[in-house]
C-alpha positions in Angstrom: -4.2 15.1 5.1 -1.3 12.8 7.0 -0.7 13.8 10.7 2.7 12.1 11.8 3.2 11.2 8.4 6.7 9.8 8.4 8.4 9.3 5.3 4.9 8.0 3.6 3.7 4.3 3.9 -0.1 5.5 4.6 -0.2 8.6 2.0 1.3 6.3 -0.6 -1.6 3.4 0.1 -4.1 6.5 -0.3 -2.3 7.9 -3.1 -2.6 4.4 -5.2 -6.2 4.1 -4.7 -6.9 7.3 -5.4 -6.9 9.7 -2.7 -5.1 13.2 -3.3 -2.6 13.8 -1.1 -3.0 17.8 0.2 -1.4 18.5 3.9 1.7 16.4 5.3 2.7 16.7 9.1 6.2 15.4 10.4 8.8 16.4 12.7 11.7 14.2 11.8 13.5 15.8 9.7 14.2 13.4 7.2 11.6 12.0 6.9 9.5 15.2 6.6 12.4 15.4 3.3 11.6 12.3 2.0 8.2 12.9 2.1 8.2 16.0 0.1 10.3 14.4 -2.5 7.7 11.7 -3.3 4.7 13.3 -2.6 5.0 16.9 -3.1 4.2 16.6 -6.8 0.9 15.3 -6.1 -0.1 17.8 -3.7 -2.7 20.7 -4.6 0.1 23.2 -4.9 2.7 21.2 -6.4 6.3 20.6 -5.1 6.9 23.7 -2.3 9.1 23.7 -0.3 7.1 24.2 2.4 5.9 19.9 2.2 10.2 19.3 2.6 9.4 21.3 6.7 9.7 19.5 9.3 6.9 20.8 11.9 6.1 19.8 15.8 1.8 19.0 15.7 2.4 20.3 19.6 4.3 23.3 19.2 3.3 24.6 16.8 -0.6 26.3 15.7 -2.7 24.2 13.3 -4.0 27.3 11.5 -0.5 28.5 10.9 0.8 25.0 9.7 -2.3 24.9 7.2 -1.4 28.6 6.2 2.2 27.3 5.5 1.2 24.0 4.0 -1.1 26.4 1.2 -4.5 25.0 2.7 -6.1 28.7 2.7 -9.9 28.8 3.6 -12.1 26.7 4.9 -9.7 23.4 5.9 -12.7 21.7 6.6 -13.3 22.5 2.5 -10.0 21.1 1.4 -9.2 18.0 3.5 -12.0 14.8 3.0 -9.7 12.1 5.0 -7.3 12.4 7.9 -5.1 9.6 8.8 -2.1 9.5 10.9 -0.3 7.1 13.3 0.9 8.8 16.7 4.2 8.1 17.6 4.2 5.0 19.1 7.1 4.0 21.2 5.5 4.9 24.5 3.2 2.3 24.0 5.2 -0.3 22.5 6.5 -3.3 25.0 9.4 -3.0 22.9 10.4 0.8 24.0 9.3 0.3 27.5 12.4 -0.8 29.0 14.7 2.4 27.6 12.3 4.7 28.8 12.9 2.7 32.0 16.1 3.1 31.4 16.7 6.8 30.5 14.3 7.3 33.2 16.2 5.5 35.7 19.7 8.0 34.6 17.5 10.9 35.5 17.0 9.5 39.1 13.5 10.1 38.6 11.1 9.0 41.5 8.9 7.5 38.7 11.0 5.5 36.7 9.5 2.3 36.5 6.9 3.5 35.0 8.1 5.9 32.8 6.2 4.7 30.1 2.8 5.8 31.6 4.1 9.5 31.8 5.7 9.7 28.6 4.8 12.6 27.1 3.9 10.6 23.9 1.0 8.8 25.1 -1.0 12.0 25.0 0.3 13.0 21.4 -3.8 11.1 20.3 -5.2 13.7 21.7 -3.2 16.1 19.4 -4.8 13.7 16.5 -8.4 14.3 17.6 -7.5 18.5 17.6 -6.4 18.1 14.2 -9.9 15.9 13.5 -12.4 18.7 14.7 -10.5 21.9 13.3 -10.8 19.5 9.5 -13.6 17.7 10.3 -12.9 15.1 7.5 -15.4 12.5 6.2 -13.7 9.7 6.8 -10.3 9.3 9.0 -7.5 6.4 10.7 -5.5 5.9 13.0 -2.4 3.8 13.2 -0.8 2.5 15.8 1.0 -0.8 18.3 -1.0 -4.0 20.0 0.0 -2.6 23.0 -2.3 0.5 22.5 -5.2 -1.9 23.7 -3.1 -2.3 27.1 -1.0 0.9 28.3 -0.8 -0.1 32.0 -3.8 -1.6 32.1 -5.6 0.9 29.9 -7.0 0.7 26.4 -6.1 3.6 25.1 -7.8 2.8 21.6 -10.4 3.1 23.1 -10.4 6.1 24.5 -9.4 7.2 21.5 -12.7 6.0 19.8 -14.8 7.6 22.7 -13.1 10.9 22.4 -14.4 10.8 18.2 -17.3 9.4 18.8 -18.3 12.5 21.0 -16.9 14.5 17.6 -19.8 12.6 15.6 -18.0 10.1 14.4 -19.0 6.3 14.1 -15.5 4.7 14.9 -14.7 0.8 15.1 -10.8 -0.6 15.8 -9.1 -3.9 15.0 -5.7 -6.0 15.2 -4.4 -5.9 11.5 -1.6 -8.3 10.4 0.1 -7.2 7.5 1.2 -10.7 6.1 -2.5 -10.9 5.9 -2.5 -8.4 3.1 0.6 -9.4 1.0 3.5 -7.2 2.4 6.6 -10.1 3.6 6.1 -8.9 7.1 4.8 -10.1 10.6 3.4 -6.6 11.8 0.5 -6.5 13.9 -1.1 -3.1 14.2 -4.3 -1.4 15.7 -6.2 -0.1 12.9 -8.8 3.1 13.8 -11.1 3.8 10.9 -13.8 6.5 11.3 -16.3 8.0 8.9 -18.7 11.4 9.7 -22.3 10.2 11.7 -24.0 12.4 8.2 -22.6 9.8 6.3 -24.5 7.2 7.4 -21.5 4.5 6.9 -20.4 2.3 9.4 -16.9 1.6 9.8 -15.7 -2.3 8.1 -12.3 -3.5 7.4 -10.6 -5.2 4.6 -10.5 -9.3 4.7 -7.1 -10.8 4.5 -5.9 -11.7 1.6 -3.0 -14.4 2.2 -3.0 -16.8 4.5 -0.2 -17.4 7.0 0.9 -19.1 10.2 1.8 -16.7 12.7 4.1 -17.6 16.4 2.4 -18.4 19.4 3.0 -14.2 20.2 0.6 -13.2 18.0 -2.0 -15.0 19.1 -1.3 -14.2 22.8 -1.8 -9.8 22.0 -5.3 -11.2 20.7 -5.6 -13.2 24.3 -4.7 -10.4 26.0 -6.8 -7.8 23.8 -9.9 -9.5 25.0 -8.9 -9.9 28.7 -8.5 -6.2 28.5 -11.2 -5.6 26.2 -13.4 -8.1 28.7 -12.6 -6.6 31.9 -12.8 -2.6 30.7 -16.0 -2.9 28.1 -15.7 -1.9 24.1 -18.6 -0.1 22.5 -15.7 0.0 19.3 -13.8 -2.5 19.7 -14.2 -5.4 16.3 -12.5 -8.7 15.6 -11.6 -9.7 12.2 -11.1 -13.4 11.6 -8.0 -15.2 11.0 -7.0 -15.5 7.0 -8.5 -18.6 5.7 -6.5 -21.8 4.5 -8.1 -21.6 1.2 -5.9 -18.1 0.6 -2.6 -17.8 -1.6 0.3 -18.1 1.0 2.0 -15.1 2.6 4.6 -13.6 1.1 7.9 -14.8 2.1 11.4 -13.3 2.2 13.1 -14.9 -1.0 10.0 -13.4 -3.3 10.6 -10.1 -2.0 14.1 -9.4 -2.5 14.3 -11.3 -5.7 16.1 -8.8 -8.7 17.9 -7.0 -5.9 21.8 -8.1 -7.1 23.8 -10.3 -4.1 26.2 -8.4 -2.3 28.9 -10.4 -1.1 29.8 -8.7 2.2 32.3 -11.0 3.4 34.3 -11.5 0.1 34.6 -7.3 -0.7 35.5 -7.1 3.0 38.3 -9.8 2.6 38.9 -8.0 -0.6 39.1 -5.1 0.9 36.2 -3.3 -0.8 33.9 -2.5 1.6 34.9 0.2 4.1 33.4 2.6 6.9 31.5 5.5 6.2 28.7 7.3 5.0 26.4 5.5 3.1 24.4 7.2 0.3 20.0 5.7 -0.6 20.6 7.2 -3.5 23.5 5.5 -5.0 21.7 3.7 -8.4 22.3 0.0 -8.8 20.5 -2.3 -11.1 18.6 -5.7 -11.2 20.1 -9.0 -12.1 16.9 -9.7 -13.8 15.4 -7.5 -16.8 12.2 -8.3 -16.2 10.6 -9.1 -12.5 11.2 -12.8 -11.3 7.8 -12.7 -8.5 4.8 -11.4 -8.6 6.1 -9.2 -5.8 8.9 -8.0 -7.1 6.5 -7.1 -10.2 4.3 -5.0 -8.4 8.1 -3.2 -6.3 9.1 -2.2 -9.8 5.9 -0.9 -11.8 3.6 0.3 -8.8 2.1 3.3 -10.2 3.7 6.5 -10.4 6.9 4.9 -8.9 7.9 2.7 -11.9 11.6 1.5 -12.0 12.8 -0.2 -15.2 16.1 -1.4 -15.2 17.9 0.2 -11.8 16.5 1.3 -8.0 18.4 3.1 -5.4 19.4 2.6 -2.2 20.9 -1.6 -2.3 23.9 -0.6 0.8 25.0 -2.1 3.6 26.0 -1.7 7.4 30.1 -2.1 7.5 30.2 -4.8 10.4 33.6 -6.4 9.9 33.9 -8.6 13.3 30.5 -10.4 12.5 30.0 -11.0 8.5 32.4 -14.3 9.0 29.7 -14.9 11.5 26.3 -14.5 9.3 28.5 -16.3 6.9 28.3 -19.3 9.4 24.5 -19.7 11.1 21.7 -21.2 9.8 18.1 -19.6 8.6 16.3 -18.6 11.5 18.3 -19.0 13.8 18.5 -16.1 17.7 20.6 -14.6 19.2 20.8 -17.1 22.0 21.5 -20.3 19.1 24.4 -17.4 17.4 25.8 -17.2 20.7 26.3 -20.5 22.2 27.8 -21.3 18.9 30.4 -18.7 18.8 31.3 -19.7 22.6 31.5 -23.6 21.4 33.5 -22.5 18.3 36.5 -20.5 21.0 36.0 -23.5 23.5 37.1 -25.7 20.4 39.5 -23.8 18.8 40.9 -23.6 22.5 40.8 -27.3 23.3 42.2 -27.6 20.0 45.6 -25.2 20.8 45.7 -27.4 24.2 45.9 -30.9 22.1 48.8 -29.8 20.4 50.7 -28.1 23.5 49.7 -24.4 22.6 48.8 -21.8 25.3 45.4 -21.2 26.6 45.8 -18.5 28.2 44.0 -15.5 27.0 46.5 -12.6 28.0 48.6 -14.7 25.2 47.9 -12.0 22.3 47.2 -14.6 20.1 44.5 -16.2 22.3 43.5 -12.5 22.8 42.9 -11.6 19.6 41.0 -14.9 18.4 38.8 -14.4 21.6 38.2 -10.9 20.2 37.8 -11.6 16.8 34.3 -13.8 17.4 33.3 -13.1 20.7 30.0 -11.4 20.6 29.5 -9.3 24.2 26.0 -9.6 24.6 23.9 -11.3 27.5 22.0 -14.2 25.5 19.1 -14.5 28.3 18.2 -10.6 27.6 18.8 -9.9 23.7 17.1 -12.7 22.9 15.7 -10.7 19.9 18.7 -8.7 19.2 19.9 -10.9 16.3 17.8 -13.0 13.7 18.6 -14.7 10.6 15.5 -14.5 8.0 14.0 -17.7 6.8 14.2 -17.1 3.1 10.8 -19.3 3.0 8.6 -17.5 5.4 7.6 -13.8 6.3 10.2 -11.5 8.3 9.7 -10.1 11.5 8.3 -6.7 12.4 11.2 -3.8 11.4 11.1 -1.0 14.1 12.4 2.0 14.2 16.0 0.9 15.6 16.8 -0.4 12.7 18.6 3.1 12.1 21.3 2.2 14.5 21.5 -2.0 14.9 20.1 -4.3 11.6 20.9 -7.3 13.0 17.5 -8.3 14.4 17.5 -8.7 10.1 20.4 -10.9 8.9 19.8 -11.5 5.3 18.8 -15.6 5.0 21.8 -15.9 2.3 24.6 -17.2 3.9 27.0 -17.0 1.1 26.1 -13.0 1.3 26.8 -13.1 5.2 25.5 -9.5 6.0 22.7 -7.5 6.6 19.7 -6.3 4.7 20.6 -3.2 2.6 18.4 0.0 2.8 16.5 -1.0 -0.1 15.8 -4.4 1.0 13.9 -2.6 4.3 12.2 -1.0 1.9 10.7 -4.0 -0.1 10.3 -5.7 3.3 7.4 -2.7 4.1 6.2 -3.3 0.8 7.7 0.5 -0.7 7.6 0.7 -4.0 11.5 0.4 -6.0 10.7 4.1 -7.3 10.2 5.7 -3.8 13.3 7.9 -2.5 14.7 8.0 0.7 16.8 11.4 2.0 19.6 11.6 4.3 22.2 8.8 4.7 21.5 5.1 5.6 20.6 5.1 8.9 18.1 8.2 8.6 16.6 6.0 5.8 16.6 2.6 8.0 14.8 5.0 11.0 12.0 6.5 8.3 11.3 2.6 6.9 11.1 1.0 10.5 8.7 3.8 11.5 6.6 3.8 8.1 3.3 2.1 8.0 3.6 -0.4 4.7 2.1 1.1 1.7 0.7 -2.3 0.8 -1.0 -2.8 4.5 -1.8 1.0 4.0 -3.4 0.4 0.7 -5.7 -2.4 1.3 -7.0 -0.1 4.3 -8.2 3.1 1.6 -9.5 0.4 -0.8 -11.7 -0.7 1.8 -12.1 3.1 2.8 -12.7 4.0 -0.8 -15.1 1.0 -1.5 -17.1 2.4 2.0 -17.5 5.9 0.7 -19.1 4.9 -2.4 -16.8 6.0 -5.1 -16.2 4.6 -8.1 -14.3 1.9 -8.8 -11.0 1.3 -9.8 -8.5 -1.2 -11.7 -6.8 -3.3 -8.2 -3.5 -2.9 -8.5 -3.7 -6.6 -6.7 -5.1 -8.0 -9.5 -2.9 -6.9 -12.0 0.5 -6.9 -10.6 0.3 -9.3 -8.2 -1.9 -11.4 -9.8 -4.5 -11.7 -7.3 -8.2 -13.2 -7.7 -10.2 -10.0 -8.2 -13.4 -11.7 -7.0 -11.4 -12.5 -3.9 -9.9 -8.9 -3.6 -13.8 -7.8 -3.9 -14.8 -9.7 -1.0 -12.8 -8.3 1.3 -14.3 -4.7 0.7 -17.3 -3.5 3.2 -17.1 -6.0 5.4 -17.8 -5.1 8.9 
């Protein structure tokens, strides 16, 4: 059972590792529809309409939800594994400023500490309640690294202690998705538990890929170490960084291979791009008949989601002011560099006009129009990460739910294409296979993708859980499609 399921990143990882999804609970209507569309046929009851319905775990009684999902009779006999990622916005540092701003707008006395009193902080208690109701053999919880330091409190340790009191042997750690073949440096807290009656001690998959992470990621680990040192921890475990001898992390170029180019600036200049709703179900053909990289192979040949000649959702935002800027900036540039480049371009244009004896008065129509055509208005000292052009030779940064409203954080590395990433490219970077579909229009689809757990990351964890449980061995998809050494993957299982 997948709780706070989203569109189904964890569900897909566990399904592919041989677990059968029997139920999911998700509050967002579009995400619930996507989950039902992709997993309904894999459920015990088939593709029922009840699997497409949004549900609120805080407002509905679990027994009612179980009945509506077809889990009649003793639920603990039907749910062996419970997985979930309670909403992370209240824990994540990236969301705290927005929470403070909203609280100040409401003139709340506690506005500066809104992230501490946000109701979503306590949703982990609802997760524990479902553990109590379903009594699974194994469990998984995922969240952002900042759950280890929420206002000076290690919430992950509170969760672990609560689950321990329910009879589970629990451990948690920080893992990075890029360590497991995902082309994204997405770091997450992963908590795994097994009922004590099994006698199984939790363990984590050892990394299969090597990557040099930016300095900030080491800072997160150091902060976690400091909090644990100050508060103590019975359940935290450290997983060693990947060995340099491992295969290199998947790059953005490898990840997006075989998807056809979209030359946005050229199309815009020809009048072929227009404002309006974009359909993530729109079909597009591959540029190559056969996959051209190991990663595109796993995206096109993922078991149960195989695509042959085409995929869907290769649609992009309409950004008429900025296509021309995307064409001129270099890989790896961030907003301060881009802002400076644009301001220097405007200054150079004005200087050229002055040399030619032309007006540089901002009230002049020609001057006013040129500045409006190029100037990007955000303060570079406050929005340093607002824009970022992908580095084709590296994994990309973490995709966030905000991608549904603003995709400037992931501008395509190809200057000739001059655009932000498409829905399908975002899905690729989150390791959703090309046969996975997203319900709703473009913005809801991008939000679902940004909120999700990368499916390949979830698969690595699910295979580790499967090994821990002593289930019969199965062929590992990563050996067949990614070409990884089976011996290396074998060493990843059962590492405490």
